[in-house]
C-alpha positions, 0 to 999 in steps of 0.5 A: 789743361785749361786750368793750368792758365788759371794757376800760371796767370797769378804766378806770372803776375807775382813774378813780374811784380817782383821785378824792377820793370815799371807797371807800363812794361809789366802789363805789356809783357802780360798781354804778350804772354797771354797772346802767345797761346792764342796765336799758337792755337790759331796757327795749329788749327788753320786747315784748308778745306776741300772746297778751297783746295779744289779751286782753280786759283789755288791749283794754279798757285800750287802748280806755280810753286812746283807742286802737282795737284796730286801731291797736294791732295795727298798731303794732310794737315800734319805734313803742311809746314809752318811757313805754309800755314803762315802763308795761308794765314796772311792770305786770309788776313788780307781778305776784306771779310776776314778783317771786318769780322776780326775788327768787329769781334776785337772791338766788341771784346775791347769795349766789354773788357773796358766796361767790366774792368773799368767798373771793377777798378773804379768801384772803390772810388765810386763807392767812397764818393757815393757814401761820403756824401 
């Protein structure tokens, strides 16, 4: 399944290059399309651990929403609704530790991509200027 993206990515780029969108809109559309599978995977794989499920704070918030702890412990990850998963994700995102890890990983990938693609994009200009002297 991973190779499907390798086939679809150039096709999407080709399709977008045939449209009347400007380049600034095209790369934003490509970035959005690339983020959709990652976001869906994130939503589908968020699961609550037994330790978190058994904390007193979690039990009180569950009971305040009309669930008994017996009902919740009998639920598995397949019966938890999408809104519940989004609610848990937003709660995790509000965590300072989670945000610091997310920012650290995002910035490291940003700088890695900046160096990699920046070198690739300007390699021809660099070589032309180097070899012309």
